[in-house]
N, C-alpha and C positions, 0 to 999 in steps of 0.2 A: 451522464445519469444525472448529475445534479443541474446542469442546464435545463434537461426535460422535466425535472421536479418544479423548476421554478417556472417554467412556462407553463405548466398544468397550473399552478396555483394563481398567477396571473390570468391565464383564461378563464379558468373560473370566477373571477372577479371582474370580468369584461373588457380586458386588454387585447389588443391585438398583437400576436406574438408569432415571432419565425423564430429558427433556428439554422445556424450554417456550421456543418461538421467540416471545415476546411480538410480535416485529416483523411476522414474517410470518401469525401467528394472526390480526391485527387489521388486516392490511393492507387488507381488502374492505369495512373499517367505516368509517365517517365519524370523521374525525381527534380524538382525544382534545381536549378543551376545555384550554389551558394552565392555566386557571384553576384546576384539580385541584389543583396544586402550585406555585404563584406565585414559591417560592424555588427552583425547578430551571428558571427559562427561561433559555435560551441568548441571548446577545444578537441583536434583528433575527428572531428564531424567532416563528412563528405559530400553528404546530400540532404535536401530537406524533402521530406515525403508531404502531399498534400497540395493545392491550390496555392498558386502564386499570390503575393501581396497585391498585385494588378487585379488578379482574379475576384481576391479579396475586397479590394475596394469597389468593383463592378457591382457586385452583388449587394455590398450596403447603399450605394447609390442607387440602386435600382427597387429596394425596399423602402428608401426615403423614412429612417426610423426617428422617433424624437427621443429614445434611450436606448444604449447597445450595453447590455452586461458580456463582459469577456470573462472566461473561467481562464485561470492559471492554476493548475494543479500542481505542476511540478516547477521546482526552482530554476531547474536547469533549461527550462523553457520559457522564463520570464522575460528575454530580451524579446523572442518573438509576439509574446503578448503585448508588450510595450509597443513595438514596432505598429502592431494594428491599433493601439491606442491614438498613435500617431497619425496614421490615415485616416482615422475616423474626423478627427479634428482638421486634416488638411480638405476633407469633403465637406464639412459644415461646423464651424465650432460652436454651433448652439444645439450639437448634439449631444447629450448628456451622456459621460463615459462613466460606468459602473464596472467595476474590478472586485472578483472573488475567488475562491478556491484558498487551499492550503498555503502558498506561498505567499499572496497579501495578508492572509491572516497571522502568519507568523512573522514577518518582514513589511509589515503595514508603515512605518516610519519611512524605509528604503522605498517603497511601493508609491507613496504619496510625493515623493520628491518629482515624480513625473507630473508636468504641468498639465499634461494631456489626459490625466487622469482627475474626474470630478468627485466620485466616491469609492470607496473600498470597503467592501462586506466582509466583517470577519467571522467566520465560523460557518455553522449553519444558517443558511440566507433566506428559506423561504419566506419566514415571518417579517425578516428586516427588510427584504426588497419590497415587498407589498408597502410595509410602512413607510418606506423611504418615497416611493412613488407618490403614494398620497400626501406626503408632507410638500413634494416639490408642487404637486397641482393645486394643494391649497395654500402654499407661501408660509408653510409653518417652520418652526425652528426644528434644526436635527439635533439637540442637544439630550432628547430624550427618546431617541432611537436607539435601542440594544445594538451593540456590535456594529457601530458604521463609523468611518473616519471620514472627516471632511474638512472644509477650510472655512474660515468664517469671513464675514463681510471684508476685514483688513488683510485677509490671506492668512492666519494665523492657523496650523493644523490642530486641529482637535480629535482625538481617538477617544471613542466610547467602547467600554469593557464589553465583551461579552460574559453575560451572565445568565440570559434566559436559552433555555431549550426546550423544544417541542417534545413534551411529554407523551401527550397521547397520538403515538404514531398514525393510529387509523385516520387521523383527520386531514392527514397529507394524500391530497388526490395522486392516481396512478401517475407516472411520466408520462408526459405529451410525446408518447412514440409517434404519433400520426404526423408530427412536426419533423422527423428524423428520417434519413433516407435508409429504413428497415432493409430494404433489398441488397442494397449495397453492403450492409454489414454481412448478410448473408453471402454474397458473392465472394467478399473478400475471404471469410472462414479465418481471420485472425484474431482470437480471443485472448483475454487476458489468462495468463497462465500456459499459453500456446498450445494446448491439446483441446481437441471438440473430435466428439462421434457424430453429431449432428450439426451440420452447416447451419441449419435454421434454427439459430439460438438467441438467446435474450437475457441479460444480465438483470439480476432482481434482488433488492438490497429489502431484506425484511426486519433489520435491526439497526441501532447506532449507537454509537459509545462503547467504550472498553475500560474495565474496572483494571486491568493488569498495568503495572509499573515499569513496563520495558524501558529501559534510560535512553534508546534509541530514537523511539517511535514519537512521531509527530502527530498522531490521530487524536489525541487527548484536546491539542489546540483547537481543533474544528469540531468535535463533537462531544468532547467532555468524557469525565470518565462514568458516569451513571449509565448502565445498560439499560436503554430505551427500546421497546420492541413491538412490532405489529402482533395483532392476534392472527391466529392461524385461518381464521375466517377471510380475513382481510385479504391476506396472501394469497390463499386461494382463489379467491376472484381477481386478483391479478393477473394469475396464472391461467384461468380461464378463459380472462381477456386475451392472453396473449395465444393462445391455443387457438382460440376460435377465429381471431383477425389475422393472425400472422402464421399460423401452422406450425408454431414453434414446435422443435421435436427436444430440445436441450435447454437446461437453465442453469446458468453462472449465479450461485448467491453468492454475492460481492460483499456479504458483511464482514466485519471486523473480524466477529467469531459467530459462526452461527450456532453453536450448540452450547453458547456460554448458559443458556436457563435449559440443562440438561431434559427437564420435561417437557418443556415448551418443544424443543426440538424433535423428542419423540411424538408429541402430538403431531406436529408437522409431517413427519414421517408416516405415521398412520394415515394422516387425510390423503396423503398423495397415493398410497396404496390402495385406500377406498376409493378415490378418484379414478384409478386405472387409467392415466393419462398415457402411458407406456411414454414416459419421457426418461431421458439420461440427466443427470446433473451433477456438478463439481463444486468445489468452493477454493476457487485460486488464490483467495488471500490467505489461506490455511485455516487450520483449527488448533486451538489449545488442547493439547494430549490431556489434560487433567479433568476436561470436561466429557471424556468420551469412556464409554464403559462396553462390553461385548453385547449388550441388549440394543443398545443404540446404533452402534456399528452395522448390526445385522439388518435392524430397522432401515437405516440409511440404505443398506444394499439391496433389500427388498423395494424399496420406493424408488429405485433407479439410480441412487449415487454408484458411479464406477471408481472414484479415485479419493482418498483421502489424504489430504497435505498437511503434514503434522509439522508446527512451526517450533521446532525443538530450540532451535538459534544456534546451540551448541551441543559438542558432544563431551565436554568437561563438566562435570557437577559444580565444580567450585564455580567456573564462570556463567554459569546458569543461576545460582542462588546468589553468588556475591558481586559479579560484574552487571550483568544484565537485569538480573532482579526477577526473575520467573519460576512462581511457584510449582516446580515440575520433578519429579524423581526420575530421572534417567532411566532405573532400573526398570522401572514400568513401562518403557517404551517398546524395548523387544518384544516381549509377549503380546503387547497390542497388535505391532505389526505382523507377527505371524499369524494371529486370529484374523485380522483384516484379509491376510492373503489368502487363508484358508477357507473364506467364505466369497472368494473373487474380485476382491477390492484391490485396485492398484495403489500402491503406496507411495508418495513423496515425502522429501525430509526439507525444511527450509533451514537454511545455517547462514549466520553472520559471522565473518571473521574479521581480525582488525581492530578488534575494541579495545580501547584504553585499560590497562590493567589484565588483558591475556598475553599469555606469552605465545612464542613460536610454536613450542610443544604443545600447549594446551589448542591450538589451532588445527594441528596434526593430528589431535585425538578428535577431532569434530570429523575429520574426513576418515578416520579409523573406525569410527561409530557408524559411518555410512556404509564402509564397505563390509563390516562385520552384520550389518542389516540387509545387506545387498540391495540397498537403495540408492538411486543415482540421484544426489543431491541437488536443490537450486542454491548455490553459494552467492552471498553478496559481500561486497566489501562493505564494512560499517562505512555510513555517511553521515557526517556531521550536520544533520538536518538543521534549519533554521525553527527555533521553537523548540528544541529538545535539549534534556539535558546532557546529552552527549556532545552538542557544541558548546556548551557552557564548559564542561570539562575541558576541551578541547583549547577552548579560547584560554582558559586560565592558566592552565600549564604548557603552552606554547608548543600543542600539537600538531597546528594546521601546517600543512606544507609551504614551502616558499611559493608564493605566487598562488595562493588559495583562490579560487573563483566559486563564485555560487552557480556558475554555468557548468563547472565539472561535476556537479552531484550527480553521479548516477552509479549504477551498483557495481561498474567494472572501473572505476577509476580510484586512485589511491588519495586520498585528501588528508589524511594523518600518518603522522609517525609518532614513536613515543620511546622513552628508555630502552624497553626489550626489544623493539625492532625498528628496523628502516623500511621505506618502502621498496628498495630494491630487495631485502631478506623477505618481505611479504609477498611482492610478484613472484619471486623466486619460488617459493614454497607455494603458492598456489599453482603454478606451471607443474611441478613435479607432482603434486598431489592429484590435480586433475588428468594427468596423464595414467597415474595409478590407479584412477576410479576407472578410465576406460579400459584397462587391462584386465582389472579385476573383473568387472561388468560386461565385458563384450560379450560373451555369451547371451546375458539376458538382453542386451540393446539390440543386437542382432536378431534376436528370436522377434523381440517387440516388433520391430519394423517391418519382418516378413509377415507377422500374422497379421500387421495391420495392412499390409499391401493384399493379402488375401481376402480380408474382411472387407476391406474399404479401398481398392485400387486406387479410383479417381481423386478421391479426397485426400490420400495418403501422398500421391505424385503431385498435386496441387498444393498440398501444404510444404512440402519438400521444395519446390521449386519457387514459390514464392518466398521462403524462407531463404533460400541462397540468393535470390535476385534482389529482395527487398532489405534485408538486414542491414544494419550499418555494418561499415568496413573496420570497425576498431579493432584494437588487438586483441581478439576474442579467443583467438586459438594459439594461446601462449604455449600451451601445452604440446604444442607440435614444433616448439621453438626449441632447437637443441642448445642454445645458450643458456636459456633460461633454465632448461632443466638440467643440465649440468651445475649450475648456480646452486639450484635447490638440492642436488643432492649433497654437493660440498658443505653447506651450510647445515643440512641433517647429520651429516657425519660430524661435523665441528660440535653441534649440539648434543650429539650422542658422547663424544668426549669429555665433554663439560661435565654431563652429567655422571659419568663413572669417576671424576676427581671432586666432584661436590657432595656434600654428605645429604641425604633427603632430607628436605624439611617438611611438615606437614603443613599444609595451607590454613593454619588456624589464624582466622582474622574476625571481627565480630561480623555475625549475619546482618544484612540488610534486610528490612522488613520482605518476607516473602507471602504476601498477601495480594488479595484482590480489593480494590475500594469498592464499597456499594455492593458489595456481592456476597450475599447467605444462598445464592443461587444454587452453587455446588457445593458438595462436602470437601472440605480439605483434606490430601491423601495424607496417609500415615507415613510418616519419615523415618528412612532407616539410618540416615545418616547420624554421626557423634551429634549428641544435643549439647548446647552452651552449658556455662556452670547453672546459670539462673533458669532454664528451661524445663518444662516438664518431661518426661521422658519421652512422650509424643502427644501429638494434637490430632485429634479426630473431631472436632468441633466443626462447625461450620466458620467460614472464614470473618475474621472480623474487619471491620471499616478501619483505616488507618486514620483517615479524618474524618470528621460527621459531615463535611461539606462534600455536596454530589459531585462539584464540577470544581473541585480545591486547585486543581494545577491549572484549568484555565483561569480560575479567579486571581490565582497568585500571580501570573504573568500578564495578565488584561490590569491588573492594578499597578504594575511597574510601568506599563506604557502609558497608564493614564498620570501618573504621578509625573511623568517627563513632559507633559502638555498641560 
């Protein structure tokens, strides 16, 4: 989506633009042997899906660009991105290479060590890319361009802080989907989140920025804290275009939090109902539970939503409040799940385990919460991503595992250990808890598959086949490994005896701020937990700002980067 937005802005200004999605264009081909570039093999990877580097080079030579922009969204894929940068310069040293995405934003210094990269764009890039191209054309200085890294005449690296974000989201043109192989996306039917009802789907982003303070999230570095959103009319115009041009039947709203502005979300749902598109839609990035109420859930269902993914992160209230710092009262979630199901919505839970400050028993509570809710959760192992407070904590306290590598930052890899648990204990716990989930929720899972086979036999069989043949062969199925399950059970028994011998202690520690920055958009939920000595009995007012700056996190870290140069 980022490349398509960038292309739309540049086309509007008269530039000739092309997009190569090397991943999807090679999706139906045999996987590329990793031996074609053995230096760029992430740990435990067995295949690379997409076009080979030779094919990518041939496409570059055919297009003959003056400038190439490369998107590096995931840190674990950074070596592939750098390989493409090298290929570009091998074809023609005069081609200007610009790299963007979350990884170059957070690891700007490291990224710019690559001599094959001329510029790095930090964070939201539409305005920056346009300014950069104009400066190149006119021979202007790059020092005044917001959020760009470059080398001056003597080779010294300069990193301009990212301080400006696009406030009027309606001024951004719709993504240049005419430059994308849309039919390949429909044929592949593999979407973010893993589930689709209609193969002809499209991703839509209606807002940017998130005011939450989750310490493991890197979104603020790219899009800031301020919640900026498109008008309902602008969103509908894009959906009109998708339905008319591509006969879209499903929308994936890829916002960090579609419902952050609750009343706007209701207006969007009402508009979708009035339009009578007969579309289905989902929110694969998840929703913040405190932004939802029964009225909104019902409108979502009536407008075509078929699934709500609740990003609660943990099933333990102490971890939610004091480790992750999410403003959520977990007691409010089960009734919400019950109501959502009663009106026909599927429910998903997003959990993150392995956070510093979290114990093994608290991780088990997360799985127990899912089992009690009868929801099969998406469980991620905490990743110390560049640009996050989590990484700062892990580095400061020596929590990173030996041999830690940026290439191994995936949701199934174990990158940390703490005094509370080892990697082996974490892996054993995850194995046995994943097995418990499949045992407790077996009827629900099997019933879901059979219903899907009856309703959409071809689509379901295709999804199963593609998943089995194209998925990575990582150690994803540890819940079938008897050795790890046995270890997990033994550790659980050990911890049970430890609890018997230990006097229970209240989890009293100073509460970290459970607030949302720049958001009086939703009402703060009434808290039922024990208040601190200085706190009022309860809080029912709108959520206050922690800091007056709209993008305090971004400015703080950008300032550090600027001081180093």
